[in-house]
C-alpha positions as CSV (number, residue, x, y, z in Angstrom):
1,X,-2.5,14.6,-26.8
2,X,-5.1,15.6,-24.2
3,X,-5.9,19.2,-23.4
4,X,-4.0,20.4,-20.3
5,X,-5.7,19.7,-17.0
6,X,-5.6,22.6,-14.6
7,X,-6.1,21.9,-10.9
8,X,-5.0,23.0,-7.5
9,X,-3.3,19.8,-6.3
10,X,-1.8,17.1,-8.5
11,X,-1.7,13.9,-6.3
12,X,0.6,11.2,-7.6
13,X,-0.8,8.0,-6.3
14,X,-4.4,6.9,-5.9
15,X,-4.0,4.6,-2.9
16,X,-5.8,5.1,0.4
17,X,-3.6,8.0,1.5
18,X,-3.9,9.8,-1.8
19,X,-7.7,9.4,-1.8
20,X,-8.0,10.7,1.7
21,X,-5.8,13.7,0.7
22,X,-8.6,14.6,-1.7
23,X,-11.0,14.7,1.2
24,X,-8.8,17.0,3.3
25,X,-8.1,19.2,0.3
26,X,-11.8,19.3,-0.6
27,X,-12.7,20.6,2.9
28,X,-10.5,23.6,2.0
29,X,-12.1,24.0,-1.4
30,X,-9.0,22.8,-3.3
31,X,-9.5,20.8,-6.5
32,X,-7.5,17.6,-7.0
33,X,-6.4,15.5,-10.0
34,X,-4.9,12.1,-9.2
35,X,-2.4,10.1,-11.4
36,X,-1.7,6.4,-10.7
37,X,0.3,3.9,-12.7
38,X,-2.3,1.2,-11.8
39,X,-5.4,0.9,-13.9
40,X,-7.7,1.3,-10.8
41,X,-7.8,3.3,-7.6
42,X,-6.8,1.8,-4.3
43,X,-3.0,1.3,-4.7
44,X,-1.6,-1.7,-3.0
45,X,-5.0,-2.5,-1.3
46,X,-6.7,-3.1,-4.7
47,X,-3.7,-4.5,-6.6
48,X,-2.1,-6.8,-4.1
49,X,-4.6,-7.8,-1.4
50,X,-8.2,-6.5,-2.0
51,X,-9.7,-9.0,0.4
52,X,-7.0,-8.6,3.1
53,X,-8.6,-7.7,6.5
54,X,-7.3,-4.4,8.0
55,X,-7.6,-3.9,11.8
56,X,-6.2,-0.5,12.5
57,X,-8.7,1.9,10.8
58,X,-10.4,4.0,13.5
59,X,-14.1,3.1,13.9
60,X,-13.7,-0.2,12.1
61,X,-12.8,-3.3,14.2
62,X,-12.1,-5.0,10.9
63,X,-12.6,-3.9,7.2
64,X,-11.3,-5.6,4.1
65,X,-9.0,-3.6,1.9
66,X,-11.4,-3.2,-1.1
67,X,-14.2,-2.1,1.2
68,X,-11.9,0.6,2.6
69,X,-11.1,1.9,-0.9
70,X,-14.8,2.0,-1.8
71,X,-15.6,3.9,1.4
72,X,-12.9,6.4,0.6
73,X,-14.2,6.9,-2.9
74,X,-17.7,7.5,-1.5
75,X,-16.2,10.0,1.0
76,X,-14.5,12.1,-1.6
77,X,-17.3,12.0,-4.2
78,X,-18.7,15.4,-3.2
79,X,-15.4,17.1,-4.1
80,X,-15.4,15.7,-7.7
81,X,-11.8,14.7,-8.1
82,X,-10.5,13.7,-11.6
83,X,-8.2,10.8,-12.4
84,X,-5.6,9.7,-14.9
85,X,-5.2,5.9,-14.3
86,X,-2.8,3.5,-15.9
87,X,-0.3,6.3,-16.4
88,X,3.1,7.0,-15.0
89,X,4.4,10.5,-14.2
90,X,7.6,11.0,-16.2
91,X,8.3,14.7,-15.8
92,X,7.8,17.5,-13.4
93,X,8.5,21.1,-14.5
94,X,8.4,24.2,-12.4
95,X,6.7,27.1,-14.3
96,X,6.8,30.8,-13.8
97,X,4.3,31.9,-11.1
98,X,5.3,29.0,-8.8
99,X,3.2,26.3,-10.4
100,X,4.1,22.9,-11.8
101,X,3.6,21.1,-15.1
102,X,3.3,17.3,-14.7
103,X,3.6,15.1,-17.7
104,X,2.8,11.4,-18.0
105,X,4.0,8.6,-20.3
106,X,0.6,8.8,-22.0
107,X,0.9,12.4,-22.9
108,X,-1.4,13.8,-20.2
109,X,-0.4,17.2,-19.0
110,X,-1.5,18.6,-15.6
111,X,-0.8,22.1,-14.3
112,X,-1.0,22.4,-10.6
113,X,-0.1,24.8,-7.8
114,X,1.2,22.0,-5.6
115,X,2.2,18.3,-6.0
116,X,1.4,15.7,-3.5
117,X,3.4,12.4,-3.8
118,X,1.3,9.6,-2.2
119,X,2.9,6.8,-4.2
120,X,3.1,4.3,-1.5
121,X,6.2,2.2,-2.2
122,X,6.5,3.6,-5.7
123,X,6.7,0.9,-8.3
124,X,7.1,-2.4,-6.4
125,X,7.7,-6.1,-6.8
126,X,7.6,-9.0,-4.3
127,X,10.8,-10.1,-2.7
128,X,11.4,-13.6,-3.9
129,X,13.2,-16.1,-1.7
130,X,16.0,-18.2,-3.1
131,X,14.1,-21.5,-3.4
132,X,14.6,-24.2,-5.9
133,X,11.8,-24.4,-8.4
134,X,10.2,-21.2,-7.3
135,X,10.0,-19.6,-10.8
136,X,8.9,-22.8,-12.3
137,X,5.7,-22.9,-10.2
138,X,4.8,-19.2,-10.5
139,X,1.1,-19.2,-11.5
140,X,1.0,-22.9,-10.9
141,X,0.8,-22.9,-7.2
142,X,3.2,-20.1,-6.2
143,X,1.4,-16.8,-5.6
144,X,3.0,-13.7,-4.1
145,X,-0.3,-11.9,-3.4
146,X,-3.7,-13.0,-2.3
147,X,-6.1,-11.4,-4.6
148,X,-9.1,-13.8,-4.3
149,X,-9.2,-15.9,-1.1
150,X,-11.8,-18.2,-2.7
151,X,-9.0,-19.7,-4.9
152,X,-7.7,-21.3,-1.7
153,X,-11.0,-22.7,-0.4
154,X,-10.6,-26.4,0.7
155,X,-7.0,-26.4,-0.4
156,X,-3.7,-27.0,1.4
157,X,-1.9,-23.7,1.8
158,X,1.7,-23.1,3.0
159,X,2.6,-19.5,3.9
160,X,6.1,-18.3,4.5
161,X,7.0,-15.1,6.4
162,X,7.0,-13.4,9.7
163,X,5.5,-10.0,9.1
164,X,2.0,-8.6,9.3
165,X,0.9,-9.9,5.9
166,X,2.0,-13.5,6.7
167,X,0.2,-13.4,10.0
168,X,-3.0,-11.7,8.8
169,X,-3.4,-14.1,5.8
170,X,-2.7,-17.1,8.0
171,X,-5.6,-16.0,10.3
172,X,-7.9,-15.2,7.4
173,X,-7.3,-18.3,5.4
174,X,-7.6,-20.6,8.4
175,X,-11.4,-20.4,7.9
176,X,-11.2,-21.0,4.2
177,X,-8.5,-23.4,3.4
178,X,-8.5,-27.1,4.2
179,X,-5.1,-26.7,5.9
180,X,-2.8,-23.7,6.5
181,X,0.8,-24.1,7.4
182,X,2.9,-21.1,8.4
183,X,6.6,-21.4,8.1
184,X,8.9,-18.8,9.7
185,X,12.7,-18.8,9.9
186,X,12.7,-17.5,13.5
187,X,10.8,-18.2,16.7
188,X,9.6,-14.6,16.9
189,X,7.5,-12.4,14.6
190,X,7.8,-8.9,13.3
191,X,4.0,-8.4,13.1
192,X,1.5,-6.9,15.5
193,X,1.4,-8.6,18.9
194,X,-2.3,-9.2,18.6
195,X,-1.9,-11.0,15.3
196,X,0.9,-13.1,16.8
197,X,-1.3,-14.1,19.7
198,X,-4.1,-15.0,17.3
199,X,-1.8,-17.2,15.3
200,X,-0.5,-18.9,18.4
201,X,-4.1,-19.6,19.6
202,X,-4.9,-21.1,16.2
203,X,-1.8,-23.3,16.4
204,X,-2.5,-24.4,19.9
205,X,-6.1,-25.3,18.9
206,X,-4.8,-27.4,16.0
207,X,-6.4,-25.2,13.4
208,X,-3.1,-24.4,11.7
209,X,0.4,-25.8,11.6
210,X,3.0,-23.4,12.9
211,X,6.6,-24.4,11.8
212,X,9.2,-22.1,13.4
213,X,13.0,-21.9,12.9
214,X,12.6,-23.4,9.5
215,X,12.8,-22.4,5.8
216,X,11.2,-23.6,2.6
217,X,14.0,-25.0,0.4
218,X,12.4,-26.7,-2.5
219,X,9.1,-27.1,-4.4
220,X,7.8,-30.3,-6.1
221,X,5.0,-31.2,-8.4
222,X,3.9,-32.4,-11.8
223,X,2.6,-29.4,-13.7
224,X,1.3,-27.8,-10.5
225,X,2.7,-27.5,-7.0
226,X,2.0,-30.6,-4.9
227,X,4.7,-30.7,-2.2
228,X,7.0,-28.3,-0.3
229,X,10.3,-29.2,1.3
230,X,11.2,-27.6,4.6
231,X,14.7,-27.4,6.2
232,X,14.6,-27.1,10.0
233,X,17.3,-25.5,12.1
234,X,18.1,-28.9,13.7
235,X,19.3,-29.9,10.2
236,X,16.3,-32.2,9.6
237,X,14.3,-32.1,6.4
238,X,10.5,-32.6,6.1
239,X,8.0,-32.4,3.3
240,X,4.4,-31.3,3.5
241,X,1.6,-31.4,0.9
242,X,0.7,-28.0,-0.5
243,X,-1.6,-26.9,-3.4
244,X,-0.3,-23.4,-3.0
245,X,2.8,-21.7,-1.6
246,X,2.5,-18.0,-0.7
247,X,5.9,-16.5,0.2
248,X,5.2,-13.1,2.0
249,X,8.6,-11.5,2.5
250,X,7.6,-7.9,1.6
251,X,8.0,-5.8,-1.4
252,X,11.0,-4.3,-3.1
253,X,10.3,-0.6,-3.8
254,X,11.5,1.2,-6.9
255,X,10.9,5.0,-7.0
256,X,11.2,5.1,-10.8
257,X,11.2,8.7,-12.2
258,X,10.6,10.2,-8.7
259,X,14.2,9.6,-8.0
260,X,15.1,12.1,-10.6
261,X,13.1,15.1,-9.3
262,X,15.8,16.6,-7.1
263,X,14.2,15.4,-3.8
264,X,16.2,14.4,-0.8
265,X,16.0,10.6,-0.6
266,X,16.9,8.3,2.3
267,X,16.8,4.6,1.8
268,X,14.5,4.8,-1.2
269,X,12.0,7.1,0.7
270,X,11.5,10.9,0.5
271,X,12.7,13.0,3.4
272,X,10.0,15.4,4.7
273,X,9.4,18.1,7.3
274,X,6.9,16.8,9.8
275,X,5.4,20.3,10.3
276,X,3.5,19.8,7.0
277,X,5.2,16.9,5.2
278,X,6.8,19.2,2.7
279,X,9.9,18.0,0.8
280,X,13.1,20.0,0.1
281,X,11.4,21.2,-3.1
282,X,8.9,24.0,-2.3
283,X,5.4,23.1,-3.4
284,X,6.0,19.3,-3.4
285,X,4.8,17.2,-0.5
286,X,5.1,13.5,0.3
287,X,2.7,11.6,2.4
288,X,2.2,7.9,3.3
289,X,4.7,5.1,2.8
290,X,6.7,7.0,0.3
291,X,8.1,9.4,2.9
292,X,10.5,9.1,5.8
293,X,11.2,11.0,9.0
294,X,12.3,10.2,12.6
295,X,9.7,7.9,14.2
296,X,8.0,7.1,10.9
297,X,5.4,4.3,11.0
298,X,4.2,2.9,7.8
299,X,0.5,2.7,8.7
300,X,-2.5,3.9,6.7
301,X,-3.8,5.9,9.6
302,X,-0.4,7.8,9.9
303,X,-0.7,8.6,6.2
304,X,-4.2,10.0,6.9
305,X,-2.8,12.3,9.5
306,X,0.0,13.4,7.2
307,X,-2.6,14.2,4.5
308,X,-4.5,16.5,6.9
309,X,-1.5,18.5,7.9
310,X,-0.2,18.7,4.3
311,X,-3.5,20.2,3.2
312,X,-3.4,23.0,5.7
313,X,-0.1,24.3,4.3
314,X,-0.9,23.6,0.6
315,X,-3.9,25.9,1.1
316,X,-1.6,28.9,1.4
317,X,0.0,28.0,-2.0
318,X,-3.4,27.7,-3.6
319,X,-4.9,30.8,-1.9
320,X,-2.0,33.0,-0.9
321,X,-4.2,36.0,-0.3
322,X,-6.8,34.2,1.8
323,X,-6.9,33.6,5.5
324,X,-7.5,29.9,6.4
325,X,-10.5,29.4,8.7
326,X,-10.8,25.7,9.4
327,X,-14.3,24.4,10.0
328,X,-15.2,21.1,11.6
329,X,-17.3,18.8,9.5
330,X,-19.2,17.7,12.6
331,X,-20.6,21.2,12.8
332,X,-21.0,22.2,9.2
333,X,-21.3,19.0,7.2
334,X,-19.2,18.1,4.1
335,X,-21.6,19.8,1.7
336,X,-20.9,23.2,3.3
337,X,-17.2,23.2,2.3
C-alpha cells in the first residue's frame, strides 16, 4: 500500500476539465492530485477520439483532441500536479477537521481538503444499435470510436448517427477515406448548425454520400465487413460497399461508485449549485459533463468556466483564514502565483 498522499484538492477525472481545474487551483496556490480510471490523462479526448477536430475552444479555430490535452498539460506543468492513473476511486470518507480520505481500488489513499469530481460521463460504453451481425464484426470492420484516422485512409467508410461526432467525423474523414457515407434516420441533425452546413456542402459537391431517413439493418462479409444493408423510410432496401462501419449514437454513462456517495443525482448526473458548482455534500464539487443544472451545456468550454468558479470557493476551504485576492495572469504571469 502506498503512503498517504496529502493535497489540497483531489480531482477525480483527468480529462480536459479536470486538467484545467489544476490551472485555476494553481493560480490560487492550491495543490492538486488527480485520479483517473484510464491509464493516461485526457479522458474521452485521449481514449475515444484523440484525432477528433474540436472547433469551440477559444483562440483555436480548430485543434485536434490530443493536441488540446497536450497543451493543457503544458499549461499546468508549473503547478506540479500529481497523478494516480489506471485507478478507480472506491471510497470517500469524511474525516474530523472537515477533510476527506479518498481510497482507490489499487490501495492509493489521498487526504484532501476538497474533492472535485470532473469524471465526464463517468464510466462509459458506446450505445450499440440493434443491427444484425453487429457484434460479429466488432474489431473486423465495426468500430465505435475513431482512434487513428489513418486506419481509414483509402477505405470505404459508412458512418451512422446524427449528432456532433457523426458530423465531425464525416467532415474529417472525407479527406482521408476513399468514400464516406453518412446514414441518419431523420432528415434533420442534432449537431452544430455549422457542421450540418459543411456536411450538406460536401454532399452537394459529391464528396460524400448522405443517406437520410434511413437505418442500417444488417452487415455482411467474409471474415471482415464488406457490405452494409440500409432500410429506407420508403420501405426500399439498398446495399453499399463498406470496409468499416462506425455507429456513433453516443455513450451510455455509468456513474459507478460515485452513485453511492450521497450526492443528489438527476438522470445519471450530479446536481450542483451554479454559484460555485458545489454539490449537496459540503466540500465536494462537480464540474464538466458529470454535473447538471438548469441550462446546462455539455461543452468543454463550459467546464472550463465551472472550474474557474469552483476554485474561487474551494480556496476558502483550503485557506479559511486568508482573504482571497485574485490576480490576473496577464499582469503577473503564471510563475508569480
